[in-house]
Structures are given as structure tokens and as C-alpha cells.
C-alpha positions as CSV (number, residue, x, y, z in Angstrom):
1,M,145.9,88.7,86.1
2,K,145.0,89.8,82.8
3,K,148.1,88.2,81.1
4,I,146.7,85.0,83.2
5,I,143.3,85.1,81.3
6,I,145.2,85.9,77.8
7,L,147.4,82.6,78.4
8,I,143.9,80.3,79.5
9,S,142.6,81.5,76.3
10,L,145.2,80.5,74.1
11,F,145.2,77.1,76.1
12,I,141.9,76.8,75.5
13,Y,142.1,77.9,72.2
14,F,145.0,75.7,70.8
15,W,143.5,72.4,73.1
16,F,140.1,72.6,70.6
17,T,142.1,73.1,67.4
18,L,144.1,70.4,68.6
19,T,141.3,67.6,70.0
20,S,138.4,68.5,67.4
21,A,136.9,71.0,65.0
22,N,133.1,71.5,66.0
23,S,130.8,72.8,63.9
24,C,129.9,76.1,63.3
25,K,126.9,77.4,65.5
26,Y,126.3,80.9,64.4
27,E,126.5,79.9,60.5
28,W,123.2,81.2,60.1
29,K,124.0,84.4,61.6
30,I,126.9,84.6,59.5
31,N,125.6,84.2,56.5
32,E,123.1,86.9,57.2
33,C,125.4,89.1,58.0
34,N,127.6,88.5,54.6
35,S,123.7,89.1,52.6
36,A,123.5,92.4,54.5
37,L,126.9,93.8,54.2
38,K,127.0,93.5,50.1
39,S,125.2,96.9,50.3
40,F,127.6,98.7,51.8
41,Q,131.0,97.1,50.3
42,Y,132.9,98.7,47.3
43,K,133.8,96.2,44.4
44,D,137.6,95.9,45.8
45,G,135.8,94.4,49.2
46,S,136.2,97.4,51.5
47,F,133.7,98.8,53.2
48,M,132.3,102.1,53.0
49,T,132.1,102.6,56.9
50,P,134.8,100.5,58.4
51,W,133.4,99.4,62.0
52,A,130.1,100.6,61.7
53,S,127.5,98.0,62.2
54,V,124.6,97.3,59.6
55,K,121.4,98.8,61.3
56,S,119.1,96.6,59.5
57,I,119.6,93.6,61.3
58,D,118.8,94.0,65.4
59,S,118.6,90.4,66.4
60,F,122.7,90.5,66.4
61,I,125.7,93.1,66.0
62,C,126.8,92.8,62.4
63,I,129.9,94.9,61.8
64,Q,131.7,95.8,58.2
65,D,135.0,94.4,58.8
66,S,137.3,91.3,57.6
67,Y,135.3,87.8,58.3
68,E,137.4,86.7,61.1
69,K,136.3,90.2,63.2
70,I,132.7,89.7,62.2
71,V,132.6,86.1,63.4
72,L,134.2,87.1,66.3
73,Q,132.0,89.8,66.7
74,I,128.9,87.6,66.5
75,A,129.9,84.9,68.7
76,M,130.9,87.1,71.6
77,D,127.8,89.4,71.3
78,E,126.0,85.8,71.8
79,N,128.1,85.0,75.0
80,F,128.2,88.2,76.4
81,K,124.2,88.5,76.3
82,K,123.6,85.8,78.7
83,V,126.4,87.4,81.3
84,D,124.0,90.7,80.3
85,E,121.0,88.8,81.1
86,D,122.4,87.5,84.3
87,M,123.4,90.8,85.6
88,D,120.0,92.3,84.6
89,K,118.3,90.5,86.8
90,Y,120.5,91.0,89.9
91,L,120.1,94.7,89.6
92,S,116.6,94.5,89.4
93,S,116.5,92.7,92.3
94,L,118.5,94.9,93.9
95,S,116.0,97.8,92.9
96,E,113.0,95.9,93.9
97,Q,114.5,95.0,97.3
98,K,114.6,98.2,99.3
99,N,114.6,97.0,102.9
100,L,117.8,94.7,102.0
101,Y,120.2,97.1,103.3
102,F,118.6,100.0,104.8
103,W,115.4,99.0,107.2
104,K,115.0,99.1,110.4
105,D,114.8,95.0,110.3
106,A,117.3,95.1,107.4
107,T,119.4,91.9,106.7
108,Y,122.5,93.5,106.2
109,T,124.3,96.2,107.5
110,Y,125.0,99.5,105.8
111,Y,128.7,98.3,104.7
112,D,127.5,95.5,104.2
113,W,126.4,96.6,100.9
114,I,129.8,97.5,99.3
115,N,131.7,94.0,100.0
116,H,128.4,92.4,98.3
117,I,128.6,94.9,95.0
118,W,132.5,94.5,94.6
119,K,132.0,90.4,95.1
120,K,129.0,90.6,92.4
121,S,131.6,92.8,90.2
122,E,134.2,90.4,90.3
123,Y,131.8,87.7,89.8
124,F,130.7,89.3,86.5
125,K,134.2,90.0,85.7
126,I,135.5,86.3,85.4
127,K,132.1,85.4,83.6
128,Y,132.8,88.3,80.8
129,S,136.6,86.6,81.1
130,E,135.1,83.2,80.3
131,A,132.8,84.3,77.6
132,C,135.9,85.9,75.5
133,A,138.0,82.7,76.1
134,E,134.7,80.6,74.8
135,T,134.1,83.3,72.1
136,F,137.3,82.7,70.7
137,V,137.1,78.8,70.9
138,E,133.7,79.1,68.7
139,A,134.9,81.4,66.2
140,T,137.5,79.1,65.4
141,S,135.1,76.5,64.0
142,C,133.8,79.0,61.7
143,V,137.0,80.2,59.8
144,K,138.8,78.5,57.2
145,N,142.3,79.8,56.9
146,E,143.1,78.8,53.9
147,A,147.1,79.5,54.7
148,Y,147.2,76.3,56.3
149,K,147.4,73.0,53.8
150,N,146.1,70.2,56.2
151,K,142.4,71.1,56.8
152,E,142.8,69.9,60.7
153,D,144.8,73.2,60.5
154,Q,142.5,75.8,59.1
155,N,140.2,76.1,61.8
156,S,142.1,78.9,63.3
157,I,142.3,82.7,63.6
158,S,145.0,84.8,62.3
159,V,147.8,86.0,64.8
160,K,146.6,89.7,63.7
161,S,142.8,89.3,64.8
162,A,144.0,87.1,67.7
163,L,146.1,90.0,69.1
164,E,143.1,92.5,68.6
165,Y,141.0,90.5,70.3
166,L,142.9,89.0,73.3
167,D,145.2,92.1,73.6
168,T,144.5,94.2,77.1
169,K,147.0,96.6,76.7
170,T,145.5,98.8,73.4
171,K,142.1,100.8,74.6
172,D,141.9,101.9,71.1
173,S,141.1,98.4,70.0
174,N,137.4,98.0,69.0
175,G,138.3,94.1,69.3
176,D,139.2,94.0,72.8
177,C,137.3,91.5,74.3
178,Y,138.8,92.1,77.7
179,W,138.8,95.7,77.7
180,L,134.5,95.6,76.6
181,A,134.5,93.5,79.5
182,D,136.3,95.7,82.0
183,V,133.7,98.8,80.5
184,K,130.6,96.5,81.1
185,V,132.1,95.8,84.7
186,E,132.3,99.5,85.4
187,I,129.2,100.5,84.2
188,F,127.8,97.9,86.3
189,N,129.6,99.4,89.5
190,S,128.1,102.5,88.6
191,V,124.4,101.5,88.3
192,A,124.6,98.9,91.2
193,Y,125.4,101.9,93.6
194,N,123.1,104.7,91.8
195,T,120.4,102.0,92.6
196,L,121.5,101.7,96.5
197,L,121.7,105.1,96.7
198,L,118.0,105.6,95.3
199,N,117.2,102.9,97.7
200,K,118.5,104.7,100.6
201,Q,116.5,107.7,99.7
202,Q,113.2,106.0,98.8
203,V,113.5,104.1,102.6
204,L,113.8,107.8,104.4
205,R,110.8,108.7,102.2
206,D,108.9,105.9,103.8
207,E,110.4,106.3,107.1
208,K,108.5,109.7,107.0
209,K,105.5,108.8,105.8
210,L,105.1,105.9,108.5
211,F,106.4,108.7,111.2
212,E,103.6,111.0,110.0
213,Q,100.9,108.5,110.0
214,E,101.9,107.5,113.4
215,W,101.5,110.6,114.9
216,R,98.7,111.4,112.5
217,T,97.2,108.4,114.1
218,K,98.0,109.5,118.0
219,Y,96.5,112.8,117.2
220,N,93.1,111.2,115.8
221,K,93.0,109.2,118.6
222,L,93.7,112.3,121.2
223,L,91.0,114.3,119.4
224,D,88.4,111.2,119.5
225,L,89.0,111.3,123.5
226,M,88.7,115.0,123.6
227,M,85.3,114.5,121.8
228,I,83.9,112.4,124.2
229,N,85.1,114.5,126.7
230,L,82.9,117.2,125.4
231,W,80.1,114.6,125.0
232,Y,80.0,113.7,129.1
233,M,80.1,117.4,130.0
234,E,77.4,118.6,127.3
235,R,75.5,115.9,128.9
236,I,76.5,117.0,132.8
237,W,75.6,120.8,131.9
238,Q,72.1,119.5,130.3
239,K,71.3,117.9,133.1
240,W,72.9,120.2,136.1
241,P,69.7,122.8,136.2
242,S,67.7,120.2,137.3
243,K,70.3,119.4,140.4
244,T,70.1,123.4,141.5
245,K,66.4,124.3,140.4
246,N,65.1,124.3,144.2
247,A,68.4,125.6,145.9
248,K,66.5,127.8,148.2
């Protein structure tokens, strides 16, 4: 599956470079990042803390690394953000709809939610994988590889950066987009399952409250009936001497 994703990504990349070279949509972010990185660079061009992000920029991630990896990181952050927002909306909806799986008149059974979360997890995995491929394509429009003489060939990522970005075997690679996608999906699974467990606990508490309220209501009604009976008995008792006054 991962090899197929890589092949699709490379196909999209080569199709893009052969057909057209779009303008860079992240130019202002790249310029802002490069300006901020000057304070963290030595004279030889190396960075003080490689792979660390610049904290002064909070609207996107600006890492201390080579130009190609900086561009890839900025583009990936932007494309992943779209999927993250979609994921957040789903988890928020799941948290709010406590009675969707666990109430008496629930729409789905207890076992349905496992399949639903699994399918949603697969959906987000595909979306993140598509974001990885889209990121790689977009990054090429922001890179000018001077190793190529022809201008139409200069919009290309070096083989080293491409492998580090697309490789799915090495989990130690900080530029592994698909590995990051796997991590995000694993976190989603954990949060979704825990959310449903919390929903189940809340539903049980709500059911207990309803049960107690129901019995309290019945008890209050019974108490009211007893008080009415006592009132009638008191009236009978008060009038009874008049019935026995001339008993002789």
C-alpha cells in the first residue's frame, strides 16, 4: 500500500514538472522563514540547532535546515492543516453526540462505532497521503535546482530530499511525510476511542440520574397520596364525636 502511494506521488510529481511549472504559493512564508533563520545561522551557512523550529514564527513551522526541506515543511504544514481541521470537527461532533451509540434509542449499536471509527481512520489516512503527494508537487514550484541547465527542469527536488520526504521505511527520518501521517492517524484512533469511552460513562451517569429522578417522582406522588389520606382521616376523626354524642 505504501509503495503504491509513493509511486502515485512520483507520478504526480513528474507529470507536474513535464506539463507546467506553477508559481510558488508559499513565497511569502518562505521569505519570512529565511529572514528569521538568519539569526540562527553561522557564517558557513550551518544552523545552530538543526531541525529545530523558529519559535518567533507561530503561524507556520519554520525549521533550521536546507532550503528544500524548509519548503517541504511549510507546504506540508499547510496541507496537513486542512486535514487536521476536518479531523477536529469529527472528534468534536463525536464528543457532543453522546447518545449516538449508547442511549436506549441510539441510532447505532455498541459495535457499530468500532467500524465507523476504523473507516474514518482509513479516510484520514488517505487524505494525509494525498496531502503528502500534493505537498511534494507544490514544493517543486518553489525550488530552483541550479544543477539542471534547462529552466524547465530546474523546478525539481533533489533525490536525497525526495527520498527523505517520501521514504516510508525509516521512522527516524524527520522528513518522512507518510510516517507523520501514520502518527496522526494513530493519535486520532486513540482520541476517538477514549472519547467514546467517556461518552459511555456520561450516558451511564445520565441514566442513573434519570432513574433516581423517576423513583423520586414516584415517591413524591405516593407521599402526596398519603398526606391526602391523612387529611381525610383527620376530618373523619374530628367529626366522629358528633356521631357518638347521644350513644345512650
